KOLKOLZA-876474 format. One record per residue (C-alpha): x, y, z; residue number from 1. Coordinates in Angstrom, 1 decimal, always signed. Layout:
X, Y, Z, NUM .
...
% end
This chain:
+32.4, -19.8, -41.4, 1 .
+33.1, -19.9, -37.6, 2 .
+30.5, -18.0, -35.3, 3 .
+32.0, -15.8, -32.8, 4 .
+30.2, -15.9, -29.4, 5 .
+29.3, -12.8, -27.6, 6 .
+31.4, -12.4, -24.7, 7 .
+30.3, -13.2, -21.4, 8 .
+29.3, -10.0, -19.0, 9 .
+30.9, -11.1, -15.6, 10 .
+30.1, -7.7, -14.0, 11 .
+28.3, -8.2, -10.6, 12 .
+25.8, -4.9, -12.1, 13 .
+24.7, -7.0, -15.2, 14 .
+21.0, -6.9, -15.4, 15 .
+18.2, -9.2, -16.9, 16 .
+17.1, -8.0, -20.2, 17 .
+13.5, -6.9, -20.0, 18 .
+12.7, -9.2, -22.7, 19 .
+13.8, -12.2, -20.8, 20 .
+10.9, -11.4, -18.4, 21 .
+8.2, -11.8, -21.5, 22 .
+9.7, -15.2, -22.2, 23 .
+9.2, -16.4, -18.6, 24 .
+5.9, -15.2, -18.7, 25 .
+5.0, -17.4, -21.6, 26 .
+6.7, -20.5, -20.3, 27 .
+5.4, -20.5, -17.0, 28 .
+3.8, -23.6, -15.7, 29 .
+1.7, -21.9, -12.8, 30 .
-2.1, -21.8, -13.0, 31 .
-3.4, -18.5, -13.6, 32 .
-6.5, -18.6, -11.3, 33 .
-6.3, -15.3, -9.1, 34 .
-8.8, -12.5, -9.7, 35 .
-8.6, -8.8, -8.6, 36 .
-10.3, -9.6, -5.2, 37 .
-8.6, -12.8, -5.0, 38 .
-5.0, -11.1, -4.8, 39 .
-6.7, -8.4, -2.4, 40 .
-7.8, -10.9, -0.3, 41 .
-4.0, -12.7, -0.4, 42 .
-2.4, -9.1, +0.7, 43 .
-4.8, -8.8, +3.7, 44 .
-4.6, -12.3, +4.7, 45 .
-0.8, -11.6, +4.9, 46 .
-1.1, -8.2, +6.7, 47 .
-3.8, -8.7, +9.5, 48 .
-2.5, -11.2, +12.0, 49 .
+0.6, -10.8, +14.2, 50 .
+0.3, -6.8, +13.8, 51 .
-3.4, -6.6, +15.6, 52 .
-3.0, -9.6, +17.6, 53 .
+0.5, -9.7, +19.0, 54 .
+2.5, -6.5, +18.2, 55 .
+0.4, -4.1, +19.4, 56 .
+0.7, -4.9, +22.9, 57 .
+4.9, -4.8, +23.0, 58 .
+5.0, -1.6, +20.8, 59 .
+2.3, +0.4, +23.1, 60 .
+3.7, -1.1, +26.4, 61 .
+7.4, -0.4, +26.0, 62 .
+7.5, +2.2, +23.3, 63 .
+5.0, +4.5, +22.0, 64 .
+2.1, +4.1, +25.0, 65 .
-1.5, +5.6, +23.1, 66 .
+0.5, +7.2, +20.3, 67 .
+1.0, +3.7, +18.7, 68 .
-1.8, +5.1, +16.4, 69 .
+1.0, +7.6, +15.1, 70 .
+3.4, +4.9, +14.6, 71 .
+0.9, +2.9, +12.5, 72 .
+0.3, +6.2, +10.6, 73 .
+4.1, +6.6, +10.2, 74 .
+4.8, +2.7, +9.1, 75 .
+1.5, +3.0, +6.9, 76 .
+2.8, +6.2, +5.0, 77 .
+6.2, +4.5, +4.1, 78 .
+4.7, +1.3, +3.3, 79 .
+2.5, +3.6, +1.1, 80 .
+5.4, +5.2, -1.1, 81 .
+6.9, +1.9, -1.6, 82 .
+3.3, +0.6, -2.6, 83 .
+3.0, +2.9, -5.4, 84 .
+6.4, +2.0, -6.6, 85 .
+5.7, -1.5, -6.2, 86 .
+2.4, -1.3, -8.4, 87 .
+4.2, +0.2, -11.2, 88 .
+7.0, -2.3, -11.4, 89 .
+4.1, -5.2, -11.0, 90 .
+2.5, -3.7, -14.0, 91 .
+5.8, -3.7, -16.3, 92 .
+6.9, -6.9, -15.0, 93 .
+4.1, -9.5, -13.5, 94 .
+6.1, -12.2, -13.0, 95 .
+7.0, -14.0, -9.4, 96 .
+10.1, -12.8, -7.4, 97 .
+8.5, -9.6, -6.2, 98 .
+11.6, -7.0, -5.2, 99 .
+13.8, -9.3, -6.4, 100 .
+12.8, -9.7, -10.1, 101 .
+12.3, -5.9, -10.3, 102 .
+15.4, -5.3, -9.1, 103 .
+17.3, -7.5, -11.3, 104 .
+16.1, -5.7, -14.7, 105 .
+16.7, -2.5, -13.3, 106 .
+19.6, -2.1, -11.1, 107 .
+21.7, -5.1, -11.5, 108 .
+22.4, -8.7, -10.7, 109 .
+24.1, -8.4, -7.4, 110 .
+21.5, -5.6, -6.0, 111 .
+18.7, -8.5, -6.9, 112 .
+20.4, -10.8, -5.2, 113 .
+20.9, -9.0, -1.9, 114 .
+17.3, -7.9, -1.9, 115 .
+16.4, -11.9, -2.5, 116 .
+18.5, -12.8, +0.1, 117 .
+16.8, -10.1, +2.7, 118 .
+13.3, -11.2, +1.7, 119 .
+14.3, -14.6, +3.1, 120 .
+14.4, -13.1, +6.2, 121 .
+11.1, -11.3, +5.8, 122 .
+9.1, -14.3, +4.4, 123 .
+10.6, -17.4, +6.0, 124 .
+11.7, -15.9, +9.2, 125 .
+8.3, -13.9, +9.7, 126 .
+6.5, -17.2, +9.3, 127 .
+8.4, -18.9, +11.7, 128 .
+7.9, -16.0, +14.3, 129 .
+4.2, -16.2, +13.4, 130 .
+3.7, -20.1, +13.8, 131 .
+5.1, -19.5, +17.2, 132 .
+2.8, -16.8, +17.9, 133 .
+0.1, -19.2, +17.0, 134 .
+1.0, -21.9, +19.1, 135 .
+0.8, -19.2, +21.8, 136 .
-2.8, -18.6, +21.1, 137 .
-3.8, -22.0, +20.7, 138 .
-2.3, -22.6, +24.0, 139 .
-4.7, -19.8, +25.3, 140 .
-7.8, -21.6, +23.5, 141 .
-7.0, -24.6, +25.2, 142 .
-7.0, -22.7, +28.6, 143 .
-10.4, -21.2, +27.6, 144 .
-11.6, -25.0, +27.7, 145 .
-9.8, -25.9, +30.8, 146 .
-7.4, -28.2, +28.8, 147 .
-3.9, -28.1, +30.4, 148 .
-1.2, -29.4, +27.6, 149 .
+2.1, -30.2, +29.1, 150 .
+4.8, -27.4, +29.0, 151 .
+7.4, -29.6, +27.0, 152 .
+4.7, -30.3, +24.2, 153 .
+4.2, -26.3, +24.0, 154 .
+7.5, -24.8, +24.0, 155 .
+10.8, -24.9, +22.7, 156 .
+13.5, -26.6, +24.9, 157 .
+15.0, -23.2, +26.4, 158 .
+11.5, -21.6, +27.0, 159 .
+10.0, -24.7, +28.4, 160 .
+12.6, -24.9, +31.1, 161 .
+11.9, -21.5, +32.0, 162 .
+8.4, -21.8, +32.3, 163 .
+8.8, -25.1, +34.1, 164 .
+10.6, -23.2, +36.8, 165 .
+8.2, -20.3, +37.2, 166 .
+5.2, -22.8, +37.6, 167 .
+7.2, -25.0, +40.2, 168 .
+8.3, -21.3, +42.0, 169 .
+4.4, -20.8, +42.2, 170 .
+3.8, -24.2, +44.0, 171 .
+2.8, -26.2, +41.0, 172 .
+3.9, -29.5, +40.2, 173 .
+5.8, -29.7, +36.8, 174 .
+7.3, -33.1, +36.4, 175 .
+11.2, -33.1, +35.4, 176 .
+11.6, -33.2, +31.2, 177 .
+14.8, -33.5, +29.2, 178 .
+13.2, -33.1, +25.7, 179 .
+10.7, -30.3, +24.9, 180 .
+9.3, -29.3, +21.5, 181 .
+6.8, -26.7, +20.4, 182 .
+4.3, -29.4, +18.9, 183 .
+1.6, -27.1, +17.7, 184 .
+3.9, -24.6, +16.0, 185 .
+5.4, -27.8, +14.0, 186 .
+2.1, -29.3, +13.2, 187 .
+0.5, -26.1, +12.1, 188 .
+3.4, -25.3, +9.5, 189 .
+3.0, -28.9, +7.8, 190 .
-0.6, -28.3, +7.7, 191 .
+0.1, -24.7, +5.7, 192 .
+2.9, -26.8, +3.6, 193 .
+0.3, -29.4, +2.5, 194 .
-2.3, -26.8, +1.5, 195 .
+0.3, -25.1, -0.6, 196 .
+1.8, -28.1, -2.3, 197 .
-2.1, -29.0, -3.2, 198 .
-2.1, -25.7, -5.2, 199 .
-2.6, -22.1, -5.4, 200 .
-6.4, -22.4, -5.7, 201 .
-6.9, -24.4, -2.9, 202 .
-4.6, -21.6, -0.8, 203 .
-6.6, -18.6, -1.9, 204 .
-10.0, -20.3, -1.3, 205 .
-8.8, -21.3, +2.4, 206 .
-7.3, -17.8, +2.7, 207 .
-10.6, -16.4, +1.5, 208 .
-12.5, -18.0, +4.5, 209 .
-9.9, -17.1, +6.9, 210 .
-9.8, -13.1, +5.9, 211 .
-13.7, -12.8, +6.2, 212 .
-13.3, -14.6, +9.5, 213 .
-10.6, -12.4, +10.9, 214 .
-12.0, -8.9, +9.3, 215 .
-15.2, -9.4, +10.8, 216 .
-13.4, -10.2, +14.4, 217 .
-11.3, -7.0, +14.0, 218 .
-14.3, -4.9, +13.3, 219 .
-16.0, -6.4, +16.2, 220 .
-13.0, -5.5, +18.4, 221 .
-13.2, -1.7, +16.8, 222 .
-17.2, -1.5, +17.1, 223 .
-17.6, -3.2, +20.7, 224 .
-14.3, -2.3, +22.0, 225 .
-15.2, +1.8, +21.2, 226 .
-18.0, +1.4, +23.8, 227 .
-15.5, +0.5, +26.6, 228 .
-13.1, +3.3, +26.0, 229 .
-12.1, +5.3, +28.9, 230 .
-10.1, +8.6, +27.3, 231 .
-8.1, +9.2, +30.6, 232 .
-6.3, +6.1, +29.4, 233 .
-5.1, +8.3, +26.3, 234 .
-3.7, +11.0, +28.7, 235 .
-0.7, +11.6, +28.2, 236 .
-1.4, +10.3, +24.5, 237 .
+2.5, +11.0, +24.1, 238 .
+4.4, +9.8, +27.4, 239 .
+7.3, +11.5, +28.5, 240 .
+10.8, +10.0, +26.7, 241 .
+12.4, +7.8, +29.1, 242 .
+16.0, +6.4, +28.6, 243 .
+16.8, +2.7, +29.4, 244 .
+20.1, +1.5, +30.7, 245 .
+21.4, +0.9, +27.0, 246 .
+20.8, +4.4, +26.0, 247 .
+17.7, +3.4, +23.9, 248 .
+14.7, +6.0, +24.2, 249 .
+11.3, +4.9, +25.0, 250 .
+8.2, +6.8, +24.6, 251 .
+8.1, +10.4, +23.2, 252 .
+8.8, +10.9, +19.4, 253 .
+11.9, +8.6, +19.4, 254 .
+10.1, +5.9, +21.2, 255 .
+7.2, +6.5, +18.4, 256 .
+9.4, +6.2, +15.6, 257 .
+11.0, +2.9, +17.3, 258 .
+7.6, +1.5, +17.5, 259 .
+6.9, +2.2, +13.9, 260 .
+10.0, +0.5, +13.1, 261 .
+8.7, -2.8, +15.1, 262 .
+5.4, -2.8, +14.1, 263 .
+6.4, -2.4, +10.2, 264 .
+7.0, -6.2, +10.5, 265 .
+2.9, -6.0, +10.5, 266 .
+2.7, -4.5, +7.1, 267 .
+4.9, -6.9, +5.1, 268 .
+2.2, -8.7, +3.5, 269 .
+0.9, -6.2, +0.7, 270 .
+4.4, -6.9, -1.0, 271 .
+3.3, -10.7, -1.0, 272 .
+0.8, -9.9, -3.7, 273 .
+3.2, -9.1, -6.3, 274 .
+4.7, -12.6, -5.9, 275 .
+1.5, -13.9, -7.0, 276 .
+1.9, -12.1, -10.2, 277 .
+2.5, -15.5, -12.2, 278 .
-0.6, -16.8, -10.7, 279 .
-2.8, -13.8, -11.6, 280 .
-5.5, -13.8, -14.4, 281 .
-4.7, -10.1, -15.4, 282 .
-1.9, -9.5, -13.3, 283 .
-0.8, -5.9, -15.1, 284 .
-4.0, -4.1, -13.9, 285 .
-5.4, -6.6, -11.1, 286 .
-1.7, -6.6, -9.1, 287 .
-1.5, -2.9, -8.9, 288 .
-5.1, -2.7, -7.7, 289 .
-4.6, -5.3, -4.9, 290 .
-1.3, -4.2, -3.5, 291 .
-2.7, -0.5, -2.7, 292 .
-6.2, -1.6, -1.8, 293 .
-5.2, -4.4, +0.8, 294 .
-2.7, -1.6, +2.3, 295 .
-5.3, +1.2, +2.5, 296 .
-7.6, -1.2, +4.1, 297 .
-5.4, -2.9, +6.7, 298 .
-3.5, +0.5, +7.7, 299 .
-7.4, +2.1, +8.3, 300 .
-8.0, -1.1, +10.5, 301 .
-4.6, -1.3, +12.4, 302 .
-4.9, +2.5, +13.4, 303 .
-8.8, +2.1, +14.6, 304 .
-7.6, -1.1, +16.8, 305 .
-4.4, +0.4, +18.5, 306 .
-6.7, +3.4, +19.6, 307 .
-9.7, +1.1, +20.9, 308 .
-6.9, -1.0, +22.6, 309 .
-5.0, +1.9, +24.3, 310 .
-8.3, +3.4, +25.4, 311 .
-9.8, +0.5, +27.0, 312 .
-6.6, -0.6, +28.9, 313 .
-3.9, +1.9, +30.1, 314 .
-0.7, +1.2, +28.0, 315 .
+1.8, +0.3, +30.8, 316 .
-1.1, -2.4, +31.6, 317 .
-1.3, -4.4, +28.4, 318 .
-0.9, -8.2, +28.1, 319 .
+2.5, -8.6, +25.8, 320 .
+1.4, -12.1, +24.4, 321 .
-1.9, -11.6, +23.9, 322 .
-3.3, -8.0, +24.1, 323 .
-6.4, -7.7, +22.1, 324 .
-8.0, -10.8, +24.2, 325 .
-6.7, -9.6, +27.5, 326 .
-8.1, -6.1, +27.1, 327 .
-11.5, -7.6, +26.6, 328 .
-11.0, -9.9, +29.5, 329 .
-10.1, -7.0, +31.7, 330 .
-13.4, -4.9, +31.1, 331 .
-15.3, -8.0, +31.9, 332 .
-16.2, -9.1, +28.3, 333 .
-15.0, -12.8, +29.0, 334 .
-17.3, -14.3, +26.3, 335 .
-15.6, -11.9, +23.7, 336 .
-12.3, -13.7, +24.4, 337 .
-13.1, -16.9, +22.9, 338 .
-14.0, -15.2, +19.5, 339 .
-11.0, -13.1, +19.5, 340 .
-9.0, -16.1, +20.1, 341 .
-10.3, -18.1, +17.8, 342 .
-10.1, -15.0, +15.0, 343 .
-6.5, -14.7, +16.0, 344 .
-5.8, -18.0, +15.4, 345 .
-7.2, -18.1, +12.1, 346 .
-5.3, -14.8, +11.2, 347 .
-2.0, -16.0, +12.1, 348 .
-2.7, -19.2, +9.8, 349 .
-3.2, -17.0, +7.0, 350 .
-0.4, -14.8, +7.3, 351 .
+1.6, -18.0, +7.7, 352 .
+0.3, -19.4, +4.2, 353 .
+0.9, -16.3, +2.3, 354 .
+4.5, -15.7, +3.7, 355 .
+5.1, -19.2, +3.1, 356 .
+3.5, -18.9, -0.6, 357 .
+5.6, -15.7, -1.2, 358 .
+8.7, -17.4, -0.2, 359 .
+8.7, -20.2, -2.6, 360 .
+7.7, -18.0, -5.3, 361 .
+10.8, -15.7, -4.8, 362 .
+12.8, -18.8, -4.5, 363 .
+11.3, -19.8, -7.9, 364 .
+12.2, -16.8, -9.7, 365 .
+15.9, -16.8, -8.1, 366 .
+16.0, -20.4, -9.4, 367 .
+14.8, -19.9, -13.0, 368 .
+17.7, -17.0, -13.2, 369 .
+20.2, -19.7, -12.2, 370 .
+20.8, -17.9, -8.9, 371 .
+19.5, -20.8, -7.0, 372 .
+19.9, -24.5, -7.8, 373 .
+17.1, -25.2, -10.3, 374 .
+16.7, -29.2, -9.7, 375 .
+15.3, -28.0, -6.1, 376 .
+13.6, -24.7, -6.2, 377 .
+11.9, -24.6, -9.7, 378 .
+10.8, -28.1, -9.9, 379 .
+6.7, -27.8, -10.8, 380 .
+4.6, -30.6, -9.4, 381 .
+3.1, -32.2, -13.0, 382 .
-0.4, -32.2, -11.4, 383 .
-0.4, -29.5, -9.1, 384 .
+1.6, -27.0, -10.6, 385 .
+3.2, -25.7, -7.9, 386 .
+6.8, -25.4, -6.7, 387 .
+6.6, -28.7, -4.4, 388 .
+10.0, -29.2, -3.6, 389 .
+10.7, -25.7, -2.9, 390 .
+7.4, -25.5, -0.6, 391 .
+8.4, -28.9, +1.3, 392 .
+11.9, -27.5, +2.0, 393 .
+10.6, -24.1, +3.3, 394 .
+8.2, -26.3, +5.6, 395 .
+10.6, -28.3, +6.8, 396 .
+13.1, -25.8, +7.7, 397 .
+10.3, -23.2, +9.3, 398 .
+8.4, -26.2, +11.5, 399 .
+11.9, -27.1, +12.9, 400 .
+13.0, -23.8, +13.8, 401 .
+9.7, -23.0, +15.5, 402 .
+9.5, -26.0, +17.3, 403 .
+12.9, -26.2, +18.8, 404 .
+14.4, -22.3, +18.7, 405 .
+13.3, -19.5, +21.0, 406 .
+12.0, -16.7, +19.1, 407 .
+12.8, -13.4, +20.5, 408 .
+12.8, -9.9, +18.2, 409 .
+12.7, -11.7, +15.1, 410 .
+10.1, -9.6, +13.8, 411 .
+12.6, -6.7, +14.0, 412 .
+15.0, -8.6, +12.3, 413 .
+12.4, -9.2, +9.4, 414 .
+11.5, -5.6, +9.2, 415 .
+15.2, -4.7, +8.5, 416 .
+15.3, -6.8, +5.2, 417 .
+11.8, -5.4, +4.3, 418 .
+12.7, -1.8, +4.7, 419 .
+15.7, -2.1, +2.8, 420 .
+14.2, -3.9, +0.0, 421 .
+11.5, -1.0, -0.1, 422 .
+14.0, +1.5, -0.6, 423 .
+15.7, -0.1, -3.2, 424 .
+12.5, -0.7, -5.1, 425 .
+11.7, +2.9, -4.8, 426 .
+15.2, +3.8, -6.4, 427 .
+14.8, +1.2, -8.8, 428 .
+11.6, +2.1, -10.2, 429 .
+12.8, +5.8, -10.5, 430 .
+15.9, +4.6, -12.3, 431 .
+13.7, +2.4, -15.0, 432 .
+11.5, +5.6, -15.6, 433 .
+14.9, +7.5, -16.6, 434 .
+16.4, +4.9, -18.7, 435 .
+13.2, +3.4, -20.4, 436 .
+10.7, +6.3, -20.5, 437 .
+9.1, +4.6, -23.4, 438 .
+8.3, +1.3, -21.7, 439 .
+4.6, +0.5, -21.8, 440 .
+3.3, +1.0, -18.2, 441 .
-0.1, +0.3, -17.3, 442 .
-0.1, +1.9, -14.1, 443 .
+2.1, +4.6, -13.5, 444 .
+3.4, +6.2, -10.0, 445 .
+2.1, +9.4, -9.7, 446 .
+4.4, +12.1, -9.2, 447 .
+7.2, +9.6, -9.1, 448 .
+10.1, +11.5, -8.1, 449 .
+8.7, +12.9, -4.8, 450 .
+7.1, +9.5, -4.1, 451 .
+10.3, +7.7, -4.6, 452 .
+12.5, +10.0, -2.7, 453 .
+10.2, +10.1, +0.2, 454 .
+10.0, +6.3, +0.0, 455 .
+14.0, +5.5, +0.3, 456 .
+14.2, +8.3, +3.1, 457 .
+11.2, +7.0, +5.2, 458 .
+12.2, +3.4, +4.8, 459 .
+16.0, +4.0, +5.6, 460 .
+15.1, +6.1, +8.5, 461 .
+12.8, +3.6, +10.1, 462 .
+15.7, +1.0, +9.5, 463 .
+18.1, +3.2, +11.0, 464 .
+15.9, +3.5, +14.3, 465 .
+16.0, -0.3, +14.8, 466 .
+17.7, -1.6, +18.1, 467 .
+21.6, -1.4, +17.7, 468 .
+21.7, -5.3, +17.8, 469 .
+19.1, -5.9, +15.4, 470 .
+21.1, -4.1, +13.0, 471 .
+24.3, -6.0, +14.0, 472 .
+22.3, -9.3, +13.3, 473 .
+21.3, -7.7, +9.8, 474 .
+24.7, -7.1, +8.8, 475 .
+25.9, -10.7, +10.0, 476 .
+22.8, -12.3, +7.6, 477 .
+23.8, -9.8, +4.7, 478 .
+27.6, -10.4, +4.9, 479 .
+26.3, -14.4, +4.4, 480 .
+24.7, -13.6, +1.7, 481 .
+27.2, -11.7, -0.5, 482 .
+29.4, -15.0, +0.3, 483 .
+26.7, -16.8, -0.9, 484 .
+26.6, -15.1, -4.2, 485 .
+30.1, -15.0, -5.1, 486 .
+30.4, -18.8, -4.4, 487 .
+27.7, -20.2, -6.1, 488 .
+25.2, -17.6, -7.7, 489 .
+27.5, -15.7, -9.5, 490 .
+29.0, -18.5, -11.3, 491 .
+25.7, -20.3, -12.3, 492 .
+23.7, -17.1, -13.6, 493 .
+21.7, -17.6, -16.7, 494 .
+23.5, -14.4, -17.8, 495 .
+26.8, -16.5, -18.0, 496 .
+25.2, -17.8, -21.3, 497 .
+24.9, -14.9, -23.6, 498 .
+23.6, -17.2, -26.2, 499 .
+20.1, -18.1, -24.1, 500 .
% end
């Protein structure tokens, strides 16, 4: 008797069966070594870094003034709605893949692909930005010890020529050069890549040491800096709104919202916790805890640091590249600059580590589903039990881009992908609650209809307030992703084989 095959579902809205996630968890070759606080440490490791040590200066100086604290509150609230929804999903589907995996089981394949594609902006391009920032702080550290490295070894070709021109105009003798590379950025990416290839336990241990270092430094900034606050620097707390020549509002309420969209980049670490579910010892309970705990801890620290920073130095005098370190130098605490600079280097290192870790786990989830080549993105090292080919590829791309490309406003582009992913997760968890009301949920989002609605509106509102050229760049990236989906991913999806 001839067996009839089940017809293939070719719809772009087809969903991955929830039973398939359970099978994925049973077949996973990843080591489950992460505890509740290990996961929380990973979240803090990704969140505290560029937001405090880099973006605070830009956001306060150009957009919000002392009201930057309100921008962090606004961004934190938008994140909280998404975090609560993430936590419920993570308890139901404790698998690698984050928002991509959650959407695939609820909304549909093309939406899941689009989220996964945008998470490349969040993680890979975010790590690239952080690598360049790391290089800048490393150069500052070298200056503190009176070590001057050649311009062509510390910057990408375009930035190197610009800096050389400025130095020559100031009367310094800078030799001509035809080649330039941001060597520190290139090398630190490969150091992080090596740690990640060696294994998640080694990566987590390294991250824990770094997290303790930078949290102590952040608390130091808050406590010591509070003694040097001049409250006149907070007046006016919300500067009067002004328009630039492109019609973009700065300061006032609109400036606060735009600043919130910019510093949103600083919050993306908490969702990286969900990408580690495949390596958590007790993912259904510990991942939700770590998501919410890391977000609460970091939001509080961000608000306090922004208040101290704008109280120590008037917002329009903040240094754009190293605002925290420069603020302490301006009030005469030059010894503290060493501590803050070292903590910034450590902090940015752990951000890179968690971002690259998250990116490879999302690629792993997509490859297991057939949407990316399995031989490359799903290959697990026989000894280290890590996706080593994917990790090396990600490291290679990030290192080359960081070494040779001037990175400007990339944090906003990263934020655009993250904001859309958060909005879609809020919608997806609500849809799943309606469609599968009897599904076991170790963690349930409280007042889900309200939380999900506010999460969707808040994240889309922040996304709408990004700069126009950022939104155009995002549309180009999104279009490219849709093309890749129809040319490769749709044809190679596991869902094309209904017997599996």
